[in-house]
C-alpha positions in Angstrom: -42.1 -7.9 -50.2 -45.8 -8.8 -50.1 -46.8 -5.2 -50.8 -44.9 -3.9 -47.8 -41.8 -1.7 -48.4 -38.7 -3.0 -46.6 -40.4 -6.0 -45.1 -38.2 -9.1 -44.9 -39.5 -12.5 -44.0 -37.8 -14.6 -41.3 -38.3 -18.2 -42.4 -38.6 -20.9 -39.8 -37.7 -24.5 -40.5 -38.9 -26.5 -37.5 -40.6 -26.2 -34.1 -37.2 -26.8 -32.5 -36.0 -23.6 -34.2 -39.1 -21.7 -33.0 -38.4 -22.9 -29.5 -34.8 -21.7 -29.7 -35.7 -18.3 -31.1 -39.1 -17.6 -29.6 -39.9 -19.9 -26.6 -39.4 -17.2 -24.0 -41.5 -14.7 -26.0 -44.3 -17.2 -26.5 -44.2 -18.3 -22.8 -44.7 -14.6 -21.9 -47.9 -14.6 -23.9 -49.5 -17.2 -21.7 -52.3 -15.5 -19.7 -52.4 -12.5 -22.1 -54.9 -12.0 -24.8 -55.1 -11.1 -28.5 -56.2 -7.5 -28.4 -56.8 -7.3 -32.2 -55.6 -8.7 -35.5 -55.1 -7.2 -38.9 -55.3 -8.6 -42.4 -54.7 -7.0 -45.8 -58.1 -6.1 -47.4 -58.6 -5.7 -51.1 -60.8 -2.6 -51.4 -61.9 -3.3 -55.0 -63.0 -6.9 -54.3 -64.0 -6.4 -50.7 -62.2 -9.5 -49.5 -59.1 -10.6 -47.6 -55.8 -10.8 -49.5 -54.8 -14.2 -48.1 -51.3 -13.7 -49.5 -50.5 -10.8 -47.1 -49.3 -11.3 -43.5 -51.7 -11.8 -40.6 -50.8 -9.5 -37.7 -51.8 -10.3 -34.1 -51.6 -7.5 -31.6 -50.8 -8.9 -28.2 -49.7 -6.7 -25.2 -48.7 -3.8 -27.6 -46.5 -6.0 -29.8 -47.2 -7.1 -33.4 -46.7 -10.8 -34.2 -46.6 -11.1 -38.0 -47.3 -14.5 -39.5 -46.7 -15.1 -43.2 -47.0 -18.0 -45.5 -44.8 -17.6 -48.6 -44.8 -20.5 -51.1 -44.1 -23.5 -48.9 -42.2 -21.5 -46.3 -43.4 -20.0 -43.1 -42.3 -16.8 -41.4 -42.8 -15.1 -38.0 -41.6 -11.6 -37.4 -42.2 -9.3 -34.4 -42.8 -5.6 -34.8 -41.3 -5.4 -38.3 -44.3 -4.1 -40.3 -45.2 -0.5 -40.2 -49.0 -0.4 -40.8 -48.9 3.3 -41.6 -46.9 2.6 -44.8 -48.9 2.5 -48.0 -49.5 -1.1 -49.3 -48.6 -1.7 -52.9 -49.0 -5.3 -54.1 -45.9 -5.7 -56.4 -46.6 -2.4 -58.2 -50.3 -3.0 -58.8 -51.3 0.3 -57.3 -55.0 1.1 -57.8 -55.6 -2.2 -59.6 -55.4 -3.9 -56.2 -55.8 -1.2 -53.5 -55.1 -2.8 -50.1 -55.5 -1.5 -46.6 -54.9 -3.1 -43.2 -58.3 -4.1 -41.8 -58.8 -4.7 -38.1 -60.8 -7.6 -36.7 -62.3 -8.4 -40.1 -64.0 -11.7 -39.3 -66.9 -12.1 -36.9 -66.2 -15.7 -36.0 -62.5 -15.0 -35.2 -63.5 -12.0 -33.1 -64.9 -14.5 -30.5 -61.3 -15.2 -29.2 -60.4 -11.6 -28.7 -59.6 -10.6 -25.1 -59.6 -14.2 -23.9 -56.5 -15.4 -22.0 -54.1 -17.6 -24.0 -53.5 -20.8 -22.2 -51.3 -22.7 -24.7 -49.4 -22.1 -27.9 -48.7 -24.9 -30.4 -46.4 -25.0 -33.4 -47.7 -27.0 -36.3 -45.5 -29.2 -38.5 -46.5 -31.1 -41.7 -44.6 -33.8 -43.5 -43.7 -37.5 -43.3 -41.1 -39.5 -41.4 -38.0 -37.4 -41.1 -39.1 -34.6 -43.4 -41.4 -32.4 -41.3 -41.5 -28.6 -41.7 -43.3 -25.8 -39.8 -46.6 -24.7 -41.3 -48.2 -22.5 -38.6 -49.4 -22.0 -35.1 -52.4 -22.5 -32.8 -53.4 -20.5 -29.8 -55.7 -22.0 -27.2 -57.8 -19.9 -24.9 -59.8 -20.2 -21.7 -63.5 -20.7 -22.2 -63.2 -21.2 -26.0 -63.6 -24.6 -27.5 -61.6 -23.9 -30.6 -58.1 -22.7 -31.2 -57.0 -19.8 -33.4 -55.3 -21.7 -36.2 -52.9 -19.6 -38.4 -51.1 -21.6 -41.1 -49.8 -22.0 -44.6 -52.6 -22.9 -46.9 -50.2 -23.7 -49.8 -48.8 -20.2 -50.6 -51.5 -18.3 -48.8 -52.4 -17.7 -45.2 -55.2 -19.4 -43.4 -56.8 -18.2 -40.3 -59.7 -20.1 -38.7 -61.0 -21.5 -35.4 -59.8 -25.0 -35.7 -57.8 -27.5 -33.7 -55.4 -29.7 -35.7 -55.8 -33.4 -35.1 -52.3 -34.9 -35.0 -51.6 -37.9 -37.2 -48.8 -39.4 -39.2 -48.5 -36.3 -41.4 -49.5 -33.5 -38.9 -47.8 -32.6 -35.7 -49.1 -30.3 -33.0 -46.3 -29.5 -30.6 -46.8 -27.3 -27.5 -44.2 -24.5 -27.1 -43.5 -24.3 -23.5 -40.8 -23.9 -20.9 
């Protein structure tokens, strides 16, 4: 899946589900920092393959965020970065490699203590679904925003403004 042999997505439906499955894990990340991040890089086009997972390395664990169609997945330590990437059999037509810390603007949050983690939901009335996460840091004005950009991953320094369609829910004890 997604060019990664044996990788299976773990779809999340709501922030409540995230809290049940990962609240303890996320709470343990408070005070720690993102050591590095990895994205799939298309060597021919010299750009980010936004369809591939985003991996955050925090305290020697990989947190793997993946948008797939309208679904969102979080896995932990499931991707072996030493395995060859092959985007659905495209081989040399789309040669991919994991690239570390690829974006200068994102690199500004590396090694800053995480102060809060938010789950992001999008929808209306009773039909909200998870679309991503935001990480807040000490001494950084913006959050690291990782979300589903309609069947591709987005990663930027941005703080979601909650409104009637967007929810930003802190994941905490």
